[in-house]
C-alpha positions in Angstrom: -0.1 -0.2 -0.1 2.8 2.6 0.5 4.1 2.0 -2.8 0.6 2.1 -4.2 0.1 5.2 -2.6 3.6 6.4 -3.8 2.2 6.4 -7.3 -1.5 7.4 -7.0 -2.6 11.4 -6.1 -5.1 10.3 -3.4 -4.7 10.2 0.2 -3.5 7.0 2.1 -6.9 6.5 4.3 -8.8 6.8 1.0 -6.8 4.7 -1.3 -6.7 1.7 1.1 -10.6 2.0 1.6 -10.4 1.7 -2.6 -7.9 -1.5 -2.4 -10.0 -3.6 0.5 -13.1 -2.4 -1.4 -12.0 -4.5 -4.0 -10.6 -7.6 -2.3 -14.2 -7.2 -0.5 -15.9 -8.3 -3.1 -13.9 -11.1 -4.1 -14.2 -12.3 -0.3 -17.9 -11.7 -1.0 -18.0 -14.0 -4.3 -16.0 -16.7 -3.3 -16.1 -17.0 0.4 -18.6 -15.2 2.9 -18.1 -16.8 6.2 -15.0 -14.9 6.8 -16.5 -11.8 7.2 -16.9 -10.7 10.4 -16.4 -6.9 12.6 -13.1 -7.0 12.2 -13.5 -6.9 8.5 -15.5 -3.6 8.4 -13.2 -2.3 11.0 -10.1 -3.4 8.7 -11.8 -1.8 5.2 -13.2 1.4 6.9 -10.5 2.6 9.4 -7.6 1.1 9.4 -6.3 3.5 6.6 -7.2 6.5 8.4 -6.1 5.1 11.9 -2.6 4.9 9.5 -3.0 7.8 8.0 -3.4 10.1 11.1 -1.0 8.4 12.9 2.0 8.7 10.4 0.8 12.4 10.1 0.9 13.0 13.9 3.9 11.2 14.3 5.7 13.6 11.7 4.9 16.8 13.4 6.1 15.0 17.0 9.5 13.3 15.7 10.3 15.9 12.3 13.9 14.7 12.1 14.5 11.7 13.7 17.9 10.2 15.0 18.7 7.1 13.9 18.3 5.4 17.7 14.6 7.0 17.1 14.2 5.3 13.8 15.8 1.8 15.5 13.1 2.2 18.2 10.3 2.4 16.2 11.2 -0.3 14.2 11.5 -2.6 17.4 8.3 -1.3 18.6 6.7 -2.1 14.8 8.2 -5.9 15.0 7.4 -6.5 18.4 3.9 -5.6 17.8 4.3 -8.1 14.9 5.8 -10.6 16.7 3.0 -10.7 19.1 0.2 -10.3 16.8 1.3 -13.5 15.5 1.5 -15.2 19.3 -2.0 -14.0 19.9 -3.9 -17.0 17.3 -2.5 -19.8 19.7 -2.5 -18.0 22.9 -6.3 -17.4 22.7 -6.8 -20.7 21.5 -4.5 -22.1 24.4 -6.9 -20.1 26.5 -9.9 -21.8 25.0 -9.0 -25.1 25.6 -7.7 -25.3 29.0 -9.2 -22.3 30.6 -12.6 -21.2 29.1 -14.2 -24.5 27.6 -13.5 -26.7 30.6 -15.2 -23.7 33.5 -17.9 -23.5 30.6 -18.7 -27.1 30.3 -18.4 -27.5 34.2 -15.5 -29.7 33.8 -17.0 -31.9 30.9 -15.1 -31.9 27.5 
């Protein structure tokens, strides 16, 4: 999206909505069961939140030093790694904690 944003003279948030709307059409045609509330949050909000955050950080951190850039990179990579582990952690919690409690100890 960042590369496409550099080529097209549209704000990032609007471009993100357009690109996701195209992908959403394919999702409607081929596999609707994946559509949920997160689909619409991603479709309508994520691009604008990203655009706002980027513009805000450019006003706060005007000319970042290399250590600030490295810190931002580490935080970003840490966030991505955390997101990868959230699915298995949630499933572990469901299998070992939530379902046994909901079923009264019966599996």
